[in-house]
C-alpha positions in Angstrom: 33.9 115.3 -179.7 30.7 117.0 -178.9 28.5 114.5 -179.8 30.3 111.6 -180.6 32.3 109.3 -178.2 35.7 109.2 -181.0 35.6 110.0 -184.5 35.3 108.3 -188.0 38.8 109.2 -188.3 40.0 107.8 -184.6 38.5 104.5 -185.4 40.5 104.6 -189.2 44.0 105.2 -187.3 42.8 102.8 -185.0 42.6 99.7 -187.6 45.3 100.9 -189.7 47.6 101.2 -187.1 46.7 99.3 -183.5 49.9 100.5 -182.2 50.7 101.8 -178.2 50.4 105.7 -179.4 47.1 104.9 -181.1 45.7 103.1 -178.2 46.8 105.3 -175.6 45.6 108.3 -177.3 42.0 106.7 -177.8 42.1 105.9 -174.2 42.7 109.6 -173.5 40.1 110.7 -175.4 37.5 108.6 -174.2 38.2 108.9 -170.9 38.3 112.8 -171.1 34.7 112.3 -172.6 33.6 109.8 -169.9 34.4 112.5 -167.4 32.5 114.7 -168.9 29.2 116.1 -166.9 27.0 115.7 -170.1 27.6 112.2 -170.9 24.6 110.5 -171.9 24.1 107.1 -170.2 24.1 104.9 -173.3 27.5 106.9 -174.2 28.6 106.2 -170.7 28.0 102.1 -171.0 29.8 102.4 -174.1 33.0 104.1 -172.7 32.9 101.6 -169.8 33.1 98.7 -172.2 35.8 100.0 -174.5 37.4 100.1 -170.8 36.8 96.7 -169.9 38.5 95.7 -173.4 41.5 97.9 -173.1 42.1 96.6 -169.4 42.4 92.9 -171.0 45.1 94.6 -173.6 48.4 92.0 -173.5 50.3 95.6 -173.5 51.0 96.5 -170.2 51.8 100.2 -171.2 48.3 100.1 -172.6 46.5 99.1 -169.7 49.0 101.7 -167.7 47.9 104.6 -170.0 44.4 103.8 -169.3 45.0 103.9 -165.6 46.9 107.3 -166.2 43.5 108.5 -168.2 41.1 107.3 -165.4 42.8 107.9 -162.1 41.0 111.3 -162.5 37.1 110.2 -163.1 34.8 111.1 -161.0 33.5 107.4 -160.7 33.8 104.2 -162.1 32.1 101.0 -162.0 33.5 98.8 -159.2 34.4 95.8 -161.5 36.8 98.8 -163.3 38.2 99.7 -160.4 38.8 96.2 -159.2 40.4 95.2 -162.4 42.9 98.1 -162.3 43.6 97.8 -158.8 44.6 94.2 -159.1 46.6 94.7 -162.5 50.3 95.1 -162.0 52.4 97.8 -159.9 53.0 100.0 -163.4 49.1 100.1 -164.0 47.8 100.1 -160.7 49.8 103.1 -158.5 49.1 105.8 -160.4 44.9 105.0 -160.0 45.7 104.1 -156.4 47.6 106.9 -155.5 44.8 109.8 -157.2 41.6 107.8 -157.9 39.6 110.0 -155.5 36.4 107.9 -155.1 37.8 104.5 -153.4 35.7 103.0 -150.9 37.4 102.0 -147.6 36.6 98.2 -148.6 38.9 99.0 -151.7 41.5 100.5 -149.8 41.2 97.6 -146.8 41.7 95.4 -149.9 44.6 97.0 -151.4 46.6 97.1 -147.9 45.9 92.7 -148.1 47.4 92.7 -151.7 51.6 91.7 -151.0 52.5 94.7 -153.0 54.7 97.3 -151.5 54.6 99.7 -154.2 50.4 99.5 -153.9 50.6 99.8 -150.4 53.1 102.8 -150.5 50.6 104.5 -153.1 47.7 104.3 -151.0 49.5 105.5 -148.0 50.3 108.6 -149.7 46.7 109.6 -151.0 45.4 112.8 -150.2 43.2 113.0 -147.0 43.5 109.4 -146.4 40.8 108.7 -143.7 41.9 107.7 -139.9 40.4 104.5 -139.9 42.8 103.6 -142.6 46.0 105.2 -141.0 45.0 103.2 -138.2 44.6 99.8 -140.2 48.1 100.8 -142.1 49.9 100.6 -138.4 48.2 97.8 -136.9 48.6 95.3 -140.5 51.5 97.0 -142.4 55.3 96.9 -142.3 57.4 99.6 -141.3 58.4 101.2 -144.6 54.8 101.7 -144.9 54.2 103.4 -141.9 57.0 105.4 -142.8 55.3 106.6 -145.7 52.0 107.2 -143.9 53.8 109.5 -141.6 55.7 111.4 -144.3 51.8 111.9 -145.6 50.6 115.5 -144.1 47.5 115.0 -145.4 46.5 111.6 -143.8 44.4 111.6 -140.9 46.1 109.9 -138.1 44.2 109.7 -134.6 45.8 110.2 -131.4 45.4 106.8 -130.9 47.2 105.7 -133.8 50.1 108.2 -133.1 50.0 106.0 -129.9 50.1 102.5 -131.7 53.2 103.8 -133.8 55.2 105.1 -130.7 54.1 101.8 -128.8 55.1 99.5 -131.9 58.4 101.5 -132.9 59.5 103.0 -129.6 63.1 102.3 -130.4 63.0 102.8 -134.1 65.2 105.8 -134.9 64.0 106.2 -138.3 60.2 106.3 -137.5 61.2 108.8 -134.7 62.7 110.8 -137.0 59.7 110.8 -139.3 57.2 111.6 -136.6 59.4 114.9 -134.9 59.3 115.8 -138.8 55.3 115.9 -139.2 54.3 119.8 -139.2 51.7 118.9 -136.6 51.6 116.5 -133.8 49.0 116.4 -130.6 50.9 117.7 -127.5 50.2 114.6 -125.8 52.0 113.0 -128.5 54.9 114.8 -128.1 54.9 114.2 -124.2 55.0 110.5 -125.3 57.5 110.3 -127.9 59.9 112.6 -126.1 60.8 109.8 -123.7 62.3 107.4 -126.6 64.0 110.0 -128.3 67.8 110.7 -128.4 69.3 114.0 -127.2 69.9 115.1 -130.5 66.0 114.2 -131.8 65.1 116.0 -128.7 66.5 119.4 -129.7 64.7 118.8 -133.3 61.5 118.0 -131.4 61.9 121.4 -129.5 62.7 123.4 -132.8 60.2 121.9 -135.1 57.4 122.2 -133.3 55.9 125.3 -131.1 55.7 123.2 -127.7 54.2 124.9 -124.6 57.0 126.5 -122.5 56.5 123.7 -119.4 56.7 120.9 -121.7 59.6 122.3 -123.9 61.3 123.0 -120.3 60.9 119.2 -119.2 62.4 117.5 -121.9 65.4 119.8 -122.3 65.7 119.1 -118.2 65.4 115.5 -119.0 68.6 115.6 -121.6 70.5 117.4 -119.2 69.6 114.7 -116.6 70.3 111.6 -118.6 73.7 113.5 -119.7 74.6 113.9 -115.9 74.0 110.0 -115.2 75.7 109.2 -118.3 78.9 111.4 -116.7 78.7 109.4 -113.6 78.7 106.0 -115.3 82.1 106.6 -116.3 83.3 107.3 -112.4 83.8 104.5 -110.4 85.1 105.9 -107.2 83.1 107.3 -104.5 85.0 110.4 -104.8 84.4 111.1 -108.4 80.9 110.6 -108.0 80.4 113.0 -104.8 82.0 115.8 -106.8 79.7 115.7 -109.4 76.7 115.6 -107.1 78.3 118.4 -105.5 78.7 120.3 -108.7 75.1 119.6 -109.4 73.9 120.8 -106.0 75.8 123.9 -106.2 74.0 124.7 -109.6 70.7 123.5 -108.2 70.3 120.7 -110.9 70.2 118.2 -108.2 66.6 117.7 -108.7 64.0 114.9 -107.3 63.6 113.4 -110.8 67.2 113.3 -111.6 67.9 111.2 -107.8 65.0 109.2 -108.6 66.0 108.1 -111.9 69.6 107.4 -110.7 68.8 104.8 -108.5 66.1 103.3 -111.0 68.8 103.1 -113.5 70.6 101.4 -111.0 73.5 104.0 -110.0 73.1 103.4 -106.4 76.4 105.2 -105.6 74.9 108.6 -107.1 71.7 108.0 -105.4 73.1 107.6 -102.2 75.6 110.9 -102.2 72.4 113.1 -103.4 70.3 112.0 -100.5 73.5 112.9 -98.5 73.8 116.7 -99.9 69.7 116.8 -100.1 69.1 115.8 -96.9 72.5 116.8 -95.2 73.0 113.1 -93.9 76.4 111.2 -93.5 76.7 108.7 -96.2 77.0 105.8 -93.6 73.9 106.7 -92.0 72.4 106.8 -95.6 73.5 103.5 -96.5 72.5 102.2 -93.1 69.0 103.5 -93.5 68.8 102.6 -97.1 69.3 98.7 -97.0 67.3 98.0 -93.7 64.7 96.0 -94.7 62.7 96.0 -91.4 62.6 99.9 -91.3 60.7 101.4 -94.4 59.5 104.2 -92.5 63.1 105.4 -91.8 63.6 105.3 -95.8 60.7 107.5 -96.0 61.8 110.1 -93.4 65.1 110.3 -95.3 63.3 110.7 -98.7 60.9 113.7 -97.0 63.9 115.2 -95.8 65.7 114.9 -99.2 62.4 116.6 -100.4 61.7 113.3 -102.6 58.2 114.2 -103.7 55.6 111.2 -102.1 54.7 110.1 -105.5 58.0 108.9 -106.4 58.8 106.9 -103.3 57.3 103.7 -105.4 59.9 104.2 -107.6 62.9 104.4 -105.2 61.1 101.3 -102.9 61.3 99.2 -106.1 64.6 99.9 -107.0 65.9 99.3 -103.9 63.7 95.9 -103.6 65.4 94.9 -106.7 68.9 95.9 -105.7 68.4 93.4 -102.7 66.6 90.7 -104.5 69.3 90.2 -107.5 72.1 91.6 -105.6 72.9 94.1 -107.9 76.3 95.7 -108.9 76.1 98.8 -110.1 79.9 98.5 -111.5 79.4 95.2 -113.1 75.8 94.6 -113.6 73.7 95.4 -117.0 72.0 98.5 -116.0 69.6 98.6 -118.9 68.0 95.2 -117.6 68.0 96.4 -114.1 66.0 99.4 -115.3 63.3 97.0 -117.0 63.1 94.8 -113.5 62.5 98.1 -111.5 59.4 98.9 -114.1 58.0 96.0 -113.6 58.0 96.2 -110.1 56.8 99.6 -110.4 53.5 98.3 -112.5 52.8 95.8 -109.9 53.7 98.1 -107.2 50.4 98.1 -104.5 51.3 99.2 -101.1 48.9 99.3 -98.3 49.5 103.4 -97.2 49.7 104.9 -100.9 47.3 105.4 -103.4 49.4 105.3 -107.0 47.4 106.2 -109.1 47.9 105.2 -113.2 49.0 109.1 -113.7 51.4 108.4 -111.4 52.5 105.0 -112.4 52.9 106.5 -116.3 55.2 109.2 -114.9 57.7 107.1 -113.1 57.7 104.5 -115.7 58.5 107.5 -118.4 61.2 109.0 -115.9 63.1 105.4 -116.4 62.5 104.8 -119.8 
């Protein structure tokens, strides 16, 4: 088939038996010829007309065979591309997945077609542009976002990663897919770490070559949350004091752990932590913490316990929420309490302290 589009034998065979096999064979031959480097314009037009006729064939398998044949073409007229992508899923998906010359406009149209199969095929395209990835996260269902994350060749910007974390921060499946991705920006790893379970955090550290300081921070956070989980199960002052003493003796009573405890509503743990860190009797600690007219005394106590000044707003926010809602650390919902503390921190505007946006993000991450 050097000089002819199809041979006379091909035409005779098709005329005698216009079945699926012969039509598929013709589709393959014409598309191969069309995709050649030396095809004349008149022959290209004839081939395109054949494609248009075959795309109207009543048999889906004929159109499917043509789609398979055309998916590797360098370029096709826009009406043929549109006809294929608007066909059934079986016809359209292989073409959507592999045809290299889809424009961004074509891809936006596909993502707006109510077809999970077509959206999934597009999310799996090689070297998917970053703007398309962003559109998928914004407009498509979770299933398609998950497919996008598994596509290692897809270009995903840090902004898009941030959108995924914000939209699916409590979604275990999406989090698992994210940490399984071979490369993640360090800034994204820092953001996602706060929403992961302890098990996923361990996998995150093992799966990615994290900077030593970031890995250490994640490990420390796992330990802190484990300690507070133990504290939740204790009710008596004696049990909690023994836990605090154990942590203090092993140098694990860190400022972040102490501040996290008060922000999570673990008031007794916080009180005894301040006792040990500041060497102040428990009664004096309690008297100082809830003296609403003596903020300076609370500040002095926190300084004495070596709590960083940047963490003071979180402590004051938690204490004010406790006073406002008459919080009972044994009976109240600690998750709701933590949300109230976060709200308080976000609106924190003290007279003498400057709380930067970075400080706010840091404090909120320690509570989340």
